[in-house]
N, C-alpha and C positions, 0 to 999 in steps of 0.2 A: 860755412853754410849757415844761413839764418832761416827763419820759418814762422808761419802763422797757421792757425786753424780757422776755416770758414765754417762757423756754426750757424745753423738755421734756428729761427724761432719755432719751426715745426717742420714736419715733412711736407714736401710739395711747394716750398717757397722759392725754388729756383737755385738751389745750391750748386748744381752741376754747371749751369750756364754761368753763374757768378764765378765759379772756379776757373772756367775757360776764359772769361773776360779779364779777370784779375791776372791770370798767367800771361795772357797776350799783352796786357798793359805793362807788366814787368819786363817782358821781352822787348817791347817797344822802347822802354826806358833804359835798356842796356843790361838788364839782369838776366839770370838764367833760371827760369822757373822749373822747379822739381816737383812733379805731381805726386799726390798720395791721397788715400781715402781712409777715413776712420770707419771702423766697423767692417763686418764681413760683406764683401760686395765684389762682383766681377763686372757688372754692367757699367756703372759710373766710371770706373777706371778705364774701361775701353774707350770712352769718349775723351778722357784725358790723353790717352795714348794716340788716338786718331788725330787730335789737334796738335799735340806737342811732339809727336813722332818719337816717343820714348815710353817705356813701361811705367805704369803708375802703381805704387806700392800700397798694399793693404796693411793698415796699422790697427791692431786689435789687441788690447791688453788682456782680454780673456783668453784668447788663443795663443798669444805669443809671450805674454808677460811684459813687464815694463822694460827689462833689458832687451827682450826680443824686438819690441817696437822700436827702440832706439837703434839697435843693430840694423834693422831692416831699412830705416830711413837713412842711416849712415851709408849703407851700400848704394842706395839710390843716388846719394850725393857724389859717389865715386864715378857715376856714369854721366857726367855733365856734358852738355852739347858743345862746349867750346874748350879750348886750351886755357886753363886757368893761369893768371899771371903769376901766382905764387909758385915757389919751388915745390912745395908739398901739395899734391893733387887733392888732399883732404881739406886743404885750407883755401878753397876757392871763395873769395869774398863776394862774388857776384851770384852765388847760388842761393836761391830763396825757395824753401819748401812751401808749397801751397797745398794744405791738407783739407780736402773737402770732408765735412762732417756727415754724420748719419742722423736721420730723424731730426728732432729738435735738440738743442745744445745739451740739455740735461736728461734727455730721454734714454731709457735702456735699463734693463734689470741686471745684466751681467757686466756690462761696460757701457760707455757713453762717449760722445764727442768731448764732453768736459773732461772725462778721464784721460782721453788721448792727449788733450792739451796740457793737462797737469803732468802726465808722464814725460812729455817732451819738454816741458817748461817753456812753452811758447804762448804768445798772446792769442786771443780770440777776436776775430772780426765777425760781427753779427750780420747775417743776411736776413733782411726783412722784406716781406711782400708789402710794398707801399702803394699798391694800386688803388687802395681806398682809404688812405690815411696821409697825414702830413705831420702836425705836431705830435700826434700820438706815437709816431715812430720814435721820437725822443723819449717818451715815457716808457715805451717797450724796451728800448736799449738800456735805460736806467734800471728798470726792473730786472733785466737779465744780468746786469752787472752786480746789483746788490744781492741777488739770489745766490751768487757764488758762495757767500758766507754760510749758506744753509745747505749747499749741495752735498749729497751723500756719495762720496767717491768710493770706488771699490777698495776693499781692504788692502789688496796688494799694492795699489797705487799709494795709499796713505802710508804704508809701511816702507815702501821702496824710495819714496821721493821726499827729500828734505823740504819742509814747508810747502806741501802741495797746494797750489792755488789755481784759480781760473780767473784770468784777467780779460774782461771784455773791454777792448781799447778802441774799437772802431766800428763803423757801419758801412755796408754796401746796400743801397736801397734798390730792390728789384721793382720793375714795372713803374718807375718814377719818370714822369715826363720832364724833359729838359726845360728850364726856365723857372717859372713861379713855383711849380710843384717841388722840384728838386731843391730850389733855394730855400723854400719854407722848411723842408726837412732838415737841411744843413743848419739853419739858424736855430732850430728847436733842440738840437743835440746838447745834452748837458756837458759841463766841463769834464775833461778827461776822456771823452769819447770822440774820436777823430772822424771827420767826414772823409771817406775814401772814394766816394763817387756813386754813380747810379747806373743801372741798366735800363734803358728805355724799353717800353713794350714794343715788341717786334714779332711779326709772324714767323720769321725765319729762325727765331731762337727757341722754338719748341721742338721737343723730341717725341715721336710717337711712342706709346707704351703698349705693353701686352702683359700676359701673366709672367711673373718673375721680375717685372719692372720695365724700364725703358728698353727700346730696341738697342742693339749693340752699336758701338761706335763705328765699326767697319761696315755695318749694314745701313745705318741712317745717321751719318755724321752731321753735326751742326755745321751749316755752311760757313766756310772760312770768311767770306765777306761779312756775314752777320756777326761773327765773333769780333772781327776787326772794328766794325762800327760800334759794337757794345763797349769795346776797350777804350774808345775815344773819350768816354765819359767816366773812366776810372783813372785815378791819379796814381800811376805806377811808382813815382818817386815817394809819394806818401805811404803807399803800401810797403815799400822797402824800408822806410824809416821806422815803421811800427813793428817790423819783424825782428824779434830778439834772437840771440844765438841759441841754436838747438843743442840740447845735451847730446853729445856724440862720443860715448866711451868706445874705445876700440873693442871689437868683438873678440872674445876668447878663442872663437873658432869661426872662420869666415862663412861657414854654411851650416845650416841645421842646428842641432843641439851641440853645446859645448862638449868637446872631447869625443865626438863620434868619429868612427873610422871612415876612411875614404875607400873607394873601389879599387885602388891600386893603379899601376901603370896602364897605359893605353892598351898594351898587349894582352892583359888579363882582365880587363874591365868587362863586366857583363853588359848585355844589351837589353834595354827596356824600351818596348814599343809603346808609344803614347798616341791614342786616338785624338786627332785634331782636325775637326771640320765643322760644318754647320750644326751637327748634332752634338758634338763634344767640344765645348768652348771654354769651360770654366776652370782655368788653371792659374794659380797665383804666379807672378813672376819669380818669387822666391822658390817656388816648387820646381819650375823649369831649371833654375840655377842649381838647386841642390841635386836634382837628378843628373844634370850634366857634369857636376863636380864628381859624382860617384860612379857614373856609368856612361856608356854610349847610348844616346837617345835616338830612337828612330820614329819620327812622327809618321802616321798613316791616316788615310781618310776613308773610312768605311762607306760613307754616303756616296763618295765619288766612285766606288767600286774597287778600291784598293783591297787586296788580300792582306792577311796578317803577315808582316815581314818576319824574317828569321830573328828570333829574340829569345831571351831567357826570363822575361817577365813582361806583363802587360798592365798598363794603367788606362782605364776608361774613365775620364773625368765627367763632371756634370755638363749639362747643356740642354738641348731641346730635341731629344730623340723622338718625342711625340709628334713633332712637325715633319719628321723624315722617316716615319715608321715603315712605309712601304719600301723605300730605298734600303733601309737597314735590313729589313727582312730578306731581301734578295742579295745582300752583300756577301761575297765569298768569305769575308773576314770573320763573320759570325760562325759559320760552319767550321772553318779552320780553327777558330778559337775554341770551339766546343771540343774538337778532337784533341787539341794541345792541352786544354785544361784537364781532360780525363787522363792525360799522360803525366799530370803533376806540375804543369807550368804554373808558376805563381801569377795570380791575377787579382788586381784591385779594381773594383768598380764603385764610383761615388755617385749616388743619386741617379743622374741619367745613365751612368755606367751600370748601376744596379738594375735599372729598367732593361737595358740591352742584354744583360746576362740572364734575365729571368725567362720563363717559358713563353710568355706572351705579353703584348702591350695593347690595351684597349683604349681608343681615343674617346674624347667627349662625345663624338658622333656615333659611338657604338661599334666602330670598326675594330676588329681584332687582328693583330699581326703577330706572326710567330717571330720570336727573338732567339737568342742563342740556346736557351734551354739548359744552361749549365747549372743555374740555381733553380730550385723548385718554386712553383707558384707563378702568379701573373700579376701584372700591374694595370691599374685602371686610372685614367685621368679624370679630374673633377673640375668643375667651374670655379671653385674657390680653393684657396690654399689649404693644405692639410696640416702643415707645420711651419713655423717660423720662429726660430729661437737659437740662442747659443746652446750648445750641448756639451755634456761630459760623459764619456764612456769608460767603463772598466772592463779590461780584457779578462775573460773567464778561463782562457787557456793560451798556451803559446800559439801564435799564428804568424801569417806572412806580414802583418803590419804592426803587431804589438806582442809583447811577452805577457804571460799570465800575471795579473794584478796591476799592470800598467794602466794609468788613467790618461786618456787623450781628450783634449778639448777641441771643439770645432763649432760648426753651425749647421743648421738645416733650414731649407726653404724649398718646399715642393708642393705641387698641385696633384700629386698622384698618391695612391695607396697601394700597398703590396699585400697580397693575401695568398696563403697556402691552402691546399685542399681544393676540392671541386675540380680536380684535373687542371689546376692552374688557371682557372677562369678569371682570376683577378677580382673577385667580388669581395668587398670589405667585410661582409657579414659571415663569410665562411670561417670555419675553425682551423687553426694551424695544424699541420701534420705533427703527430706526437714525436716523430723522430727527426724533426728539423733541427739543425745545429746552428747556433749563433755564436759569434765571436765575442760579443760585448753585452754586458748589462748596462742599461741606460740609467745613469745617476741624475742627469738633467736632460730634458728634451723628450721627444716622442719616439724616435727611432723607427723601427719597422712595425712593431706591435704595441708600443707604449712602454714596454719594459725591456725590450731587447733590440739590438741592432747588429749588423754584420752577419748576414746569412752566409753560411759556409757550405761548400761542396768541393771535394778534392783539396786543392790548395788555392781555391778561389774564394774571395770574400767580397760581398757587396753591401754597402752601407748607404743610408740616407745622409749620413754626416759627411760634410766637407771638412777635411783636416788640413791645417797649415803645415808646411815643412818643419816648423819649430816643434811639432809634436813628436818627431822622430819616426813617423809612420813610413816615410819614403826611404829613410836610411835602412829600415828593416826590410822593406820591399826589395831594395837593391841587394841586401845581404842574402835574401831568399833567392834572388836571381843568380847570385854568384854560386850559391850552393847547387842550384839546378844545373848551372853550366858545367860544374865539375862532374856531375853525373853520380851514379850509385857507387 
């Protein structure tokens, strides 16, 4: 497998559309595009998956570490869309990883697109918004290439990678018109930076956005015809030529953290119920895989009226519960979950899951809906985001997702605030209850109240942090499920 990173000059330059067009051009040229996304993201990968009909991996050196990023991409390469000609399925010469970057190439405090490229030892193709430029695109590309010598890569990348480097080797020009405009950009590129093509401006190549980012790929996919047309002006063969070999060490353990235990044979595997519908959508492919390696996974859809299935633990991931608050409020799953949680059923809620586990959810329009009421306090939605960052949590005691003293890394991005007191009204100015219990102290990030995250009741924990399976949180959740299944 080979690969490249599509790094933007800034946020909003069209990296997602460029990634789809480049992937389609590779496929048209006979290669097997393998999608991935640098940085914590659920939405852009959903567009990769909708277009390429395969999961898109999240690669984040802060959450997964350098080896974790490499293992994750390695596993993506195992799931190629064709039978590889080589005897060893890991040696498919037609596989090309297309990693969409986050923000601008060098942007980020905990990690960056540049850090991902350095960790994987693959080249960078710069995505430039050329709608109002021509020769200046060449100057921009040259500046991004030269700035690599000054880039401050994260310490773990510098320590883990021999000669970590960021190689800007090519350009894809967004919003460049075919003809004189595109030709002028190509002719202005300095030596060593390859012209890989352009994406002409087209109405069908826009994706509507909302809070938390773009709309999901299964909600509003980019039209196939528009992607095919955009790919016609991308040189798939040139893309494949600049893609270097990806560093692919064999994982010491094919799932989760090295050395973690599995859930045993099918006969004694615990069952983990995972909410999966329009309200609960944000689950990394690696998390699905890890849960399925360790346990029997039972998806259910609270918004559609599903009750909680028979299970030994529950995972409520993030998503958009605020858009489905009325349906959630009347769902039998929440009342059943409340009863089961009081009985000691292990439950993890992340962000949207935290919201559903709380006493109430108040929308931006001021409508308040009753939620499960397992965790004290209420949630209120806001017009602007309340937190957006990588996070680090330290467990204060043994719990269902972490042992005392463990540090877990993840990210948070939410438009809601959670507040205790005042009967769970969800007003951010209220004072937290003195007896509220929290699973984590926040070493980095905001958490629930700026200092703490992981509100606890019974064996239920709700966090604003999204954690990757590499953290070990889901291994521990399954272990708690196995303990619950064995009974007292």
